[in-house]
Structures are given as structure tokens and as C-alpha cells.
N, C-alpha and C positions, 0 to 999 in steps of 0.2 A: 421410513426405512433408513437405517444407518448408512452413512457414506463410507464406513470402514468395514473391511472383511478380515477375519482371522484365517490364515492358512498355515498349515504345518508342512514343512519340507524337510525330509530326512530327520524327523523328530524335533525340529526347531520351529517354533511358532512365531509368526510375525503378523502385525496388523498393517494392512495396506489400504489404499484408496480403492473404492469400487471401480472396476474397469481395468485394473492393473493386470498385466500378464503374469503368468507363473514365472517366466524368466526374470522379469524385473522385480518380482517379489523375492526371488532367490538372490538377486543382486543387492537388495536391501539388507539381506542377512550377510552375504559375502562368504569368502572362503571357498573350499573345495566343492561345496554343494551347488555352486552356480553352474548350470549347464553350459557347454560350449556353444558358440554361435558363429557360423561362417557367413550367413547371409543377412541376419537381422542387424539393423543399425538404428539405434534409438532416434537419431536425428533425421532419418529419412522415412517419410510417410509411405506406407505400403510395403515396406521391406519385411522380410521374414517368410517362413513357410516354404522355402526353396530347397535348402540343403538337408534338413531333417537331422542335423547333428544334435539338436537340443531336445530330442525326444525324452519324455518322462512318463512315469506311470502314476495315474491318479487312482489311488486305492480307496478313496472316499470322495464322492462328488461334492457333498455339502451336508449341512445339518438337516435340511429339509428332505434331501434325497441322498442318503448315504451310499447308494449303490456305486461300485467302482466303474470307471469308464472301461468299456470292453477292450479297447486297444490303446497302445501307447500314443500319446499326443505330442504335437510340437508345442513346447512351452512358450515360444515367442508369440504364438497366435491363439493361445488358450487363456482366457481370463479366469481369475480366481473367483471362487464362490465362498461364502461364509461357512467355515467349518471344513473346508476342503483339506484333504491330506494327500501329499505328493511324495513319491519316492524317486530319487535320482540315482545317486551313487550307491544307495542301499538296495537297489533293485537289480538282481542278476539279469532279468529280462532287458532292462535298459542298457546295461553294460554290454550285453551280447548284441543288442540291436545297433548300438553305437559302433561296435566293431564292423558290423556289416555295412553301415553307412559310410564309414571311413574307407572301407575296401572299395565301395562303389565310386567314391570321389577319386580314388587313386587308380581306377581302371585305365584311364587315358592320360593321367598326369605323368609327364616324363621325369626321369631321374636327373633333374637339372640342379639339384641342391648345391653341388660343388661349384657351379658357375652362375647360379641365380643371385641377383642383387637382393632378393627378398630374404635370403638365408639369414637366420638369426632374429627375424621379425615375422616369420611366416606362421600363421595360425594352423595351416595344414601340416607343417612340420610337428607342431605341438600335438595335434590330434593323432598323427601317425605314430608318434612316440608313445602316447598314452593309450591309444586304442587300436593301433594298427597290428596287422598280422606280420609274422616274420617273412612269409612267402606269399606271393600272389597265386591265385587259382585261375587267373584269366589266361586264356590260351590264344587269344586273337591279337592281331596287330593293333597298336594304339593309333588313335587319330593323329594325323600330322597336319600342320598348317605352316605356311610361309610367314615369317615375321612381317608385320605391317607397321609403317610409320603413320601415326595419327597426328600429323603435324610435325613441326621441327623439334618438339621437346618430349613427345610421348611415343613409346614403342609398344605395340601389342604383340604378346606371345600367346596366341590363341591355344597352343598345345597345353599351356598351363592353366587355362581358365576353367573354373568349376561352375560357371553360369549362375553366380549368386545374385546378379542383377544390380549390385550396389552402384556400379559406375553409371548404369542407365538411370536409376533413380536420382543420383547426384546431378547428372546433367539435366534431368527434367525439372528439378526443384530449386537449384541454385544458379542456373544460367538462363539466359534469354532464349537460347536455341539449343536443341539437341540434334546432333548430326549422326549419332551412332545408336545402335540398339541390337536386339537379338534377331537374327535372320534364320529362316528355315525352322524345321520342327524336329522333335525327337533327338536321335543321336546325330543328326545333321545340324543341330542348332549351333550357332556361333555368334560372337560379338563382332560387329563390323560396322562400317560406315556405308552410306548409300553412294554407290558408284565412286568409291575410294576418295570421298571428300575428307579434308583435313578438319580436325576438331580445333576450332579457333575462337575462343572467347576468354574473358578475363579470369574465369575460375576453372578452366579446363584441367589444370594440374591437380585438382582435388580428386579426380578419378584414380590417381596413383595412390593417394593416402587411404582411400576406402577399400581398395582391392586387398583381399585377405591373403592372396598368393602373389606370385611374381608375374602375373599376366600383363599388368600395365606397369611399365617401368619408366623412370626418369632418365632420359637420354643424356642429360648433363652429369649424371652420377654413375652411369653404367660402367662397371668394371674398374671403378676408381679405388674402391676399398671395401673392406668388410666392416660391418657396423661394430663388431667387438674390438676393432682397432681404432675406433673414433671416440671423441668426447662430445656427447650431446649436452648443449647448454641452452638454457632459457634466455630469450631475448625479445625485445619489442622495438618498434619504430612507429613514427606518426605516418600512417599510410594515407594517401590521398583518396583511395577508393572508399566510398561510403559504406560498403558492405564488408570491408575487411578491417579487423581490429589491429592488425600488425603484430600479433603475439605468436611467436614461432619457436621452433627448436632448431638451433644451429648445430650442425654436425662438423666438428673440427678434426682435422688430421694435422697435428702440429699446430701451426698458426694459420692454416688455410681452412676456410669454410668450403667444404666440398659438397654440402647438401643443405637445403632448407626445407623443413616440413612443418605442417601444422602440429600443434601440441596435441598429445593423445592421453586419454585416461587409462585406467588399469585394464579396461576391456579392449584396448586398441582402437577406440573410437575417437575421432578428432573432437577437441573441445569447441573450436570455432574454425570454419572454413577460411582459407586465406587466398589472396589473389595471386595471379601469375607473376606480377611485378615483385612481390615479396619472395616468392618461391624461386624464380629463375634469374632475376636480374640483380638482386641485392645479395652479393656473396662476398662483400668486404666487411670486416669487423667494424670499420668506421661508419657503416650504414646503420648500425644497431646500437641499442642500449642494452648492455649485458646485465642480466639479473642474477643468475646462479646456475650451477650445474644441475642438470635434469636428474630428478630422483629415479633411480633404476631399481626394479625389483631384484632381490638377490637370487631369484629363480631364472632371471634372464641371462642369456649367453653374453649379453653386452657387459654384464658385471664380472665376467670371468677374467677380464684383462685388468684386474685390480682397480676397477672403478669403485669409488667409495659409495657403498649403498647402505651401510649400517649407521654411520655417524650422522648427526645433523649437518646438512649441507650449508657451507658458508655462503653468504651473499656477497657478490663481487660488486662493490659500489663504484660504478664507472659510467661514463657517457662518452660519446665520440670524441669530445674535446679533451677529456682527461684520460683517454685510453693509454697513452704512452706513460703517463705518470703511474698508472696502476698495472702496467704490463707484467711486472715481476710478480705482484700479488695474484693476478689473474692466472698466470701459468702455474703458480704454486697451488692455488686452490682447485684447479681443474686438472691437475696432473693425474695421469693414469696410474 
């Protein structure tokens, strides 16, 4: 049996490894046919199947069994079959179902965008813009929760949470202990810690990066600035932690590093998880070796402040010792 399967998504055929999900097959093609994903995270085992935003229509099951699947399926949890044909943006049923899913996600979500630190990087904002309805049909009061400090660096806004479980999987798989999880059931479910314990481990800050909304925020960055007024720059350092490669994105406001995050790919997933020392404690330029300005999609709101997205980005050749000598060039190459 061949280890390769051919699948056609919105009229485009791609050959993928057996066992590949429809979502990842679409990502190999790229472009607008890639379904959105709010809960799936390729680096976290067991993720996916929670939010249903990646629903697609399988119009042909396979060459052996060409019958269509009777219902829309979650592309992140459905593996391809040889000869499968899938409709995403070309299916009116999928587009209409996605509107319904987004409406459900927004039922209890507060209108915090003007004050939320995730604004400009929020996948729910993107979904709401692309598939949301102009008005809500929900007549009941939204769920409300008090803000909770999960330690001295992380704050939880449960009112914004969409229960994607990413933070739970992250704590399970990259840390030695997990102190938080999903409590209760149904519409009473919430992310919380057991008896208000603080999340305290070397990689706890990664739950901030994986959160697709503004439910988990960095207390050292809260209300300091908007991402479209900052300059994201690639940098690295020799980190002492064996599980951290020290490759990060520094977010500058002027000459000040106001935030440090893991580097992310085009789908908003981190390339490598980073430790708390790199994230919270190293906020001086002298702590890092500057590489180059981060490449920003011209569709991102971050690019709206004249950040160079079209031209090849220059490499700033510097290190902590030569920073002063290259300061003028660095400011010119990363200028908004």
C-alpha cells in the first residue's frame, strides 16, 4: 500500500503522507483554502476537535468509497483518504456553518477589543471579521468572572476564554507539573487552578503564546502598548535552560523592549517554546543578539503603521558588545 494519498481541496490536488489531517493537507497547499483553527495546535498532542471552526465538507470519501460524508467534519481531526475531495470556501454549507460557530464562540465573549492586549493578534477578531454577524441574536446575560492572577506574571480573564484547551495541553506536555485545568461541565466550564494555586514552573509563560484570544495575558506587558505601534525584531541568546533554544521575538517601543515572545509561524503557532527567563527577565537589548526585523504579513494590522513588509528585510549584524557601534544602523533598518 502506498504511503502517499492524493486529496483535492477546493479543486487543488496535493499528495500527502498517509495519516495527514485534512487541515494539514490544506496547509501544504496554503492560501485562502486553509480552514481556520482556534483549538488545533500542531505541536500539542491531542489538540483539536473543540472549537469546530475548521469544519469542511467531504464531497467524495475516497476512490474506493466515493460516497460523500453525510455531515460536515472537523478538518483537524479527519485524516485524508486517497482520492478524497474536500470543499472549504467553495461550499456554501461550510461558510454558513462557520458563521454559526463564530456566533457561538462570541455568545459569552465580552466586547473587550478596545482594552484587550490581544487586539491585533487575536484569531477570534479575524474570525469575527470574516464570518461574524453584524448583530447578536443572543438575549441572555453573558457569563462573567473575576480576573485571576495565575502567579506574578500571568493573569486569567475567564470571560474571554473559548475553552480551546491549548493552555492545558501546553502545561501537560512541556512542563513537569500542571496546576490548572478545566473545572465543571457544560456552560459552567472554566479554566482554573486547584484551590487558587499559582502556576509556577520554568515554561509557564508559554500558555500566553498559545492562547488564541486575550484570556491569558502577560502582566509585564498589560496596557503598555498596542502591537501596531511596536517593532517586532528577531533575536537570540545562549539560554542555560536545556529545553529552550533562546530564539525569540523582541517587541520594541522606541529603544525599550516591552515584550518578549516565542517566534510564531504564519498560522500563529510558536516555532519553539521558550523559558520564563527569556520571556520575563531578559528585556535589555544587551541581553540579545539582534538578527533582523520580523517579517510581517501585509494583511496584519501590525503592518499598518508603515512596518516594512514588502521589501527584503535587512539583517542587522550586531551582538551585545557591538550594539553601540551599530545603533544608528539598527534604528534605521527597524524604523516604523
